[in-house]
N, C-alpha and C positions, 0 to 999 in steps of 0.2 A: 309501495305507494305511500307518499307523505300524507299526514293528516293536519287539519287546521287546529286552532287553539282549543276547540271543544272535543277534539278527538275524532271528528267526522271526516270521512274521505271527501275531498273537494269535488264539486261537479266538474264535468268535462270542460265547460266554458270557464269556470274559475281557474282550473289548472292551466288552461290555455293562457289566461291573463297573467297567471303567476310566471309561466315560462317566458312570456313576452317581457314582463317587468325585469326579470333576472337578466335577460339578454340585452334589451335596449336601454334600461336604466342602470343596472348594476354592471353591465358589460362583461358578463361571465361567458366563458366558452361553452359550447354545446355539451362537452363531456362533463364539465363540472355541474352544469344545470341538471343533466340526467342523473348523475350520482346523488345529488342532494334530494331529488324528487323520486328516485327509484324507478326511472324509466331510461330507455336507451337514447343515445344521442340522435339516432335516426327519428325517433318519435318526437324529440325536441324540435328537429327541423320541420316535421310535419305540423306540429302545433304552431310554429312561427308562421308557416305558410297559411294555415287556416286563420290565424289571428288577423292577418292582412285581408284575406278574402272575405271574412265575415264581419269586418269592421271593428274587431276588438282593438286592433292597432291601426291607426291612420298616420300616414307620413306626409307632412307638409314641407315642401321645399320652397324657401323664400328666395325666388329667383326673378323677382320683378325687374325687368329691364336688363337682365344679364344675357350675354350671348349664348347661343346654343351651337357650338362648333360643328357637331355631327349633322344637325339639320341644315346648317349653312352650307356645308360641303355637298350634301345631297341635293339641295335646291339648285346650287350653282351648276352641278353636273347635269341635272335633269333639264334645266333651261338653256344650258350652253353659254352661261355668262362667265365673264372673267372672275368675278367673285360675288359672294352674297354674304350679308351679315344679317342673321336671323336672331331676334331677341325674344325672350319670353315675356309676354305682355299680360297684364291683368287690369281689371277695372273697366270703367266706361270708355266711350270713344275718345273723350278728351284726355283721359289718363293714358290711353294707348298711344295717342299722338305725342304726348309728352315723352313717353318712354322711347318711342321710335326716334323722335327728334333728338333726344339726348345721345342716343347711340350714333346717329348720323353726324351730330356735332363733334363727337369725339373722333369719329372716323376722319372727318375733314381736318380737324386740328392736327391729327397725327400723320396724315398722308399728303396733304397739299404742300408743295415745295415753294420756297421763295422765288418770285419772278413769274409764277404761273399766271395765266389769264383764267379767272374763275367766272363761269357763267351761272346765273341764277334766274329762276322764274318766280312762281308764287304758289300759294296754296296753304291750307291750314296746317298740314304736317310739316311743310317747309318753314312756316312761321315758327313752329315749335323747335325746329332745327336751329335756325339762325338766332332765335332768342336765347338759346342755351350755349351758343358759342362762347368759349372763354378766351380763346386765343387763335390767331391765324398768323402765318408769316406774312411778310409784305407782298401782296399780290395785287394785280389789277382786277377789279370787279366790274363785270358788264351785265347789264340787264338784258335778258334774251327775248323778252316779249313786252308788248304794251300792257297796260293795266286793265283789269276788269272792275266793274262797279261791285258793290256789295260790302263785304267786311273789310274795313280799312286796315285792320291789323294783319290781314292775310294778303295784302296787296304786294306787288313787286316793289313798290316804293319803300314800304316799311321793311321788307326783307333785305333789300339792298342797303338800307340804312344800318340795320343791325350788323350786316356782314362787314361793311366798310369800317364800322367802329372798332372791330377786332383786327382788321387787316392793315388799315392805315395807308393803303396804297391809293392809286388813282381809281376813280369810279366813273362809270359811264351809264347813266340812267336813260330810260326811254319814256319821255313824258308824252304818251300817246295812248289812245284806246287800243286794245288788242284787236278788236273786230270793228270794221266799218261797213257801210252799206254797199260799197262797190270797189272794184279793183283799182279804178283810177284814183279814188280818194286815198286808198292805201298807198299807192305809188307816190302820190304827192306828199303825203306825210313822211315817207321814207327819204324824200329829198331834203327835208328840213336839216340844216347843218348839224344840229346836236344829235338828232336821231341817226342821220347818216354816219356820223362819227362813231356812235356806239355800234351800229350794224357793220361797220367796216372791220370791227374787231372779231366778228363771229368766226372767221376762218382761223383766228389765232387762239381760240378758246382751247385750253388743255384739259380742264375738268369742268363739268357742268353738273349741277344738282337740281333735280326736278321732281315735282309732285306728279303722281299718276292719278287721273280722275276716272271714275267708273260711270258708265251710262246705264248699265243694267245689272244691279239696281243703281239709281241715280245718286251718286256721291261725288259731285263735282261742282265747282263754282262756274265752270264754263256753261253748263246746261242751264244754270240758274239765271244767267244774264243774257243769253242769246234770245233774239226774237222768236216767238212761237213757231213761225214758219220755217226758220232755220233748224230749230229743234226737231220739228216734224220731218223735215227733209233728211236730216242726218240719221234720225232713228229709222226711217224707211230704208235708207241706204245701208243699214246694218252697223251703225256706230256702236262700239262697246267701250271705247276708251278715248281719253285725250291726254296729251302731254305737250307742254309748251304751245298750246293752242292748235296742235296737230290732231285731227280726228282720225281714229283708226278703227278698222273692222276687226272681227275675230281672227281673220286669216292674215292679219298684218298689213293689209293694203290700205291705202288712204281712202277715206270715205268719199271725198270730193276734192280733187286737186284745184278745181276752180274756186271753191270756197277758201282754200288756203291763200289764194291771191288777194283776198280781202283782209288778210291778217298782217299786222305789223309785228313781226316776230321772226325768229330764226326759222329757216326753211328746213324741210325734210332732208335735203342733200347736205346742208350745212351741219345739221345735228348729227347725222350718221357719220360725218367726217371727224367729229370730236373724239379724241383718243379715249377719254374716260367720261362716261355719262352715268351718273348715279340716280336711279329711280328710288323714290322714298314713298312708301305707302304702308297701310296697315288695315287689318280686318279681312276675314275670309271673303267678304262681299267683293273685295277688289282683286281677287285671284285671277278672274278671267281678264280683267283690264291689264294686269301686269303681264300675263301671258301674251296678250295681243301686242303690247308695245315691244316685248321681246321679239316676237315674230317679225315685227316691222323693222327690227334692227336699231331701235331708237334708244336703248339703254345697254350699257355694257356691264353694269353692276347694280345691285339692289340692296336696300336696307328695309327690311320688313319685319313683321312680328310672326310668331310661330303659327298663329291661326291662318294667316294668309299663306304661309309656306306649306302647311299641311293640306290646305284646300287645293293649292296649285298642284302639289304632288299627287293628291288623290285623283284630280281630274286627269292628269297625265297617265296615271296607272290605269284609270278607267277607260 
């Protein structure tokens, strides 16, 4: 057994730290560490394991915003999606949105092809996505829903502006509220030439990118702007998620088809016909909402953070 500078045998914890230093800092192999300290290489391995377990050694992986391929593959298989991109997120809710948004922006820039029709909606995470777009091929951009009041920066108008700045193609906005009081008013708005022109492109959309809102817990702009009687009705009917203004129950069924007739937006049938629909969301609190829109068949791919992915997998395992 080695001794310290005063000739005393080091304590067990001190020896543990010494082994860890030689291994992690000096990068010596187990056999060389054992020979220098008068212990076996097997004891070196046990000291290294204890050093991690007891906090003598802590390992920090700086993976903020980086993809987790293994977790991505697990989530895609568990949910039955075409693909998932799971990133490691850290920080508060705003930071997480920025990290997810950056990943989604990179995905769009690398996978959207020239000539596509790109559909976009709105939401805080989607705002982070489009604000971080650096490039897009020349595509047609169409707004898939009317706007909601509230945060101007998270509106579909602002999102479509950011997107078209990068794409440089034709743009088709919808200058209309998302929700109105009755189906007749919604139908009249849909007949407006500009709105009708945008909506006529819905069947041609090849890629759509959408935020996913949660109703329990409430993390959604939709719930914030709906009249109280509509919120109460939707909650009573079991609403757990919204996407493109479509309200969804936990089993994937529409909350109230009659309510959807009051929306100026892409319909359930039109959205499910889009070849690639990317849902963008973050936080464990949105796991149930993402699972609901998957059951509804409203997304084919997802960009989420590891906390949402792990919560969704835990719920499925449970």
